[in-house]
SEGU-280003 format. One line per 3 residues: for each residue y, x, z of C-alpha. Coordinates in steps of 0.02 Angstrom, whole numbers, plus 50000, padded with zeros to 5 digits. Layout:
BEGIN
Y/X/Z; ...
This chain:
BEGIN
48468/50593/49254; 48614/50699/49203; 48689/50813/49346
48860/50850/49360; 48942/51034/49385; 48880/51040/49557
48718/51003/49503; 48715/50840/49591; 48631/50692/49477
48757/50545/49429; 48656/50440/49544; 48705/50551/49702
48876/50520/49646; 48864/50363/49628; 48773/50339/49788
48888/50445/49873; 49055/50379/49818; 48957/50175/49858
48951/50238/50048; 49123/50333/50051; 49240/50194/50165
49360/50108/50047; 49533/50184/50096; 49668/50069/50149
49776/50020/49998; 49947/49978/49930; 50045/49845/49818
50210/49871/49770; 50281/49736/49687; 50383/49784/49535
50443/49634/49423; 50611/49530/49437; 50702/49605/49548
50576/49728/49659; 50579/49913/49547; 50702/49869/49448
50881/49926/49400; 50950/49754/49531; 50873/49854/49677
51018/50008/49621; 51018/50203/49679; 50808/50191/49703
50697/50287/49627; 50568/50161/49578; 50453/50255/49476
50473/50378/49612; 50439/50262/49748; 50305/50229/49661
50205/50394/49634; 50249/50479/49801; 50122/50320/49856
50030/50338/49747; 50008/50515/49777; 49947/50466/49972
49815/50311/49913; 49780/50209/49801; 49920/50076/49724
49912/49934/49630; 50067/49884/49542; 50101/49677/49563
50191/49557/49471; 50342/49497/49586; 50281/49447/49770
50415/49298/49773; 50494/49389/49921; 50648/49435/49794
50773/49436/49934; 50676/49585/50004; 50674/49688/49851
50600/49828/49862; 50412/49736/49962; 50277/49826/49970
50131/49770/50043; 49976/49891/50142; 49816/49803/50172
49694/49858/50280; 49568/49979/50268; 49369/49892/50261
49372/49974/50420; 49548/49878/50491; 49491/49718/50414
49314/49752/50517; 49447/49758/50680; 49554/49611/50634
49691/49693/50518; 49788/49563/50399; 49911/49668/50273
50091/49687/50311; 50210/49650/50201; 50363/49757/50206
50553/49720/50121; 50702/49825/50069; 50603/49964/50074
50737/50080/49961; 50752/50222/50063; 50661/50385/50036
50594/50396/50226; 50551/50245/50228; 50429/50268/50088
50375/50430/50183; 50349/50332/50314; 50216/50201/50244
50126/50330/50155; 50094/50445/50313; 50031/50255/50396
49947/50203/50276; 49844/50378/50242; 49824/50371/50422
49712/50231/50396; 49849/50101/50411; 49836/49915/50489
49701/49883/50599; 49668/50074/50603; 49824/50188/50669
49955/50118/50735; 50111/50068/50663; 50263/50176/50678
50411/50084/50736; 50528/50122/50624; 50433/50008/50519
50467/49862/50621; 50617/49874/50535; 50544/49854/50379
50401/49709/50399; 50430/49519/50336; 50335/49360/50346
50249/49348/50177; 50295/49156/50075; 50121/49092/50148
50134/49126/50313; 50339/49031/50308; 50376/48912/50398
50460/48744/50317; 50614/48705/50399
């Protein structure tokens, strides 16, 4: 078996990676409204890069809540899901301080693991599938 630079075998490295807990993940909408010039005054690339520097990030097409652009969804880790946590949808995340609050919360474990900072309550939105018909 090939050895890594640290002397471990490739199989050892794969086993350790498989045993590592799945971290909290973030989905960033970047389609028709979110991440576009329609939302002025926001460096969308810097926002995505900042989140990506802290936690795994997936860039998504339209999440169908354009009225809340920029939308970020914080998905719970395996540990958070085991505790009953659900994804937390955040809208109008157009301020660098909000991005920092999201990054810190996700890095700390996110939904079900770390308490959500009270300030993020201002950004919490209801995802489209949970809305009730009027």
